[in-house]
C-alpha positions, -999 to +999 in steps of 0.1 A: +281+378+128+254+367+106+247+347+079+222+324+059+227+290+067+205+258+057+209+225+072+206+191+061+183+165+077+190+124+083+171+126+046+194+145+031+168+169+021+176+212+028+150+225+049+140+257+046+166+285+045+173+304+078+193+328+087+218+323+116+240+342+136+267+326+153+284+343+184+315+333+193+326+342+232+359+339+251+341+331+281+325+298+266+346+268+270+331+236+262+295+244+255+272+250+219+233+260+223+214+276+198+179+294+204+157+311+181+156+351+181+124+363+162+129+348+124+165+340+133+185+310+150+214+325+170+239+296+180+265+303+208+298+286+203+331+284+217+358+314+207+380+286+201+367+267+174+377+261+144+357+266+107+349+232+099+340+227+138+319+256+139+301+245+103+294+205+122+284+221+154+258+252+134+246+216+116+239+197+142+223+227+165+198+232+138+187+196+138+184+201+172+166+230+170+142+216+147+134+186+167+123+204+200+104+231+178+085+198+165+078+181+198+065+215+210+044+222+175+023+191+169+001+185+137-033+183+137-031+147+130-007+143+163-030+167+186-057+140+175-038+113+183-025+128+218-061+139+226-073+099+222-043+093+245-053+117+271-088+105+269-083+069+273-057+080+302-073+102+324-112+102+311-115+065+304-116+066+267-145+078+269-144+116+254-142+106+219-136+139+200-143+141+160-115+164+153-089+183+169-069+214+154-048+244+157-068+277+149-054+315+148-085+334+155-088+322+193-071+356+213-083+353+243-093+315+247-066+292+250-086+264+239-127+253+223-151+227+221-181+224+200-197+196+217-225+192+190-202+183+163-175+170+188-148+194+180-118+210+197-105+237+187-065+248+202-053+284+197-018+286+179-007+307+204-003+276+227+022+264+199+059+265+218+045+259+250+054+230+274+039+196+261+022+195+295+003+228+295-010+215+259-023+183+273-039+200+305-058+225+274-069+189+256-079+173+288-099+207+302-114+204+265-120+167+262-140+172+294-163+197+278-173+164+257-187+149+288-200+173+311-208+212+298-201+242+318-178+245+344-188+235+379-176+210+403-182+179+385-164+193+350-131+202+378-132+169+393-127+152+362-101+176+348-080+174+377-073+137+369-048+149+349-019+155+373-002+188+361-035+205+362-026+232+387+003+236+373-007+245+338-035+268+347-009+290+370+013+287+340-011+302+319-025+325+344+009+339+341+014+345+305-024+357+303-009+385+330+024+394+308+002+393+276-025+418+294-050+392+285-083+383+309-079+353+332-110+339+343-103+313+370-135+289+354-123+287+321 
């Protein structure tokens, strides 16, 4: 059954109106879960729940889903803070960007860096990917502030980030599924 619902955050303010589909299952006996399917939120609940219990669980799962999505979709300010932390941790604090922001116009790149004005842009396609993948792209672009090109010195610095190979594999897989070109040097 599908219906509109709102969830209230801790401050008591209403969030945007969401289409929520509740799926009851006789096989599901204890767990409740929620995920997005396009623009709607699907909440899976045990069939035995009362209407009041269902309502409480839907509210809780919408709050939990929002928190999870917020962690995976940092703001531009949060990206900047994260870039500063990654620079300190893996690049001895030497890479200092002027700005870091999301952009919608990068369809074949995950990120880009303009060295003269020290700006970093990340493709909005990264939003929703695991944080360690976004961190890898940030480290990659931060390294360009120190080393231009993709030569051996560049990769030595990027590989200070411990999940480099894993993140590159993840992005390569996403690129393959989307039919995007994958350049092992980018």
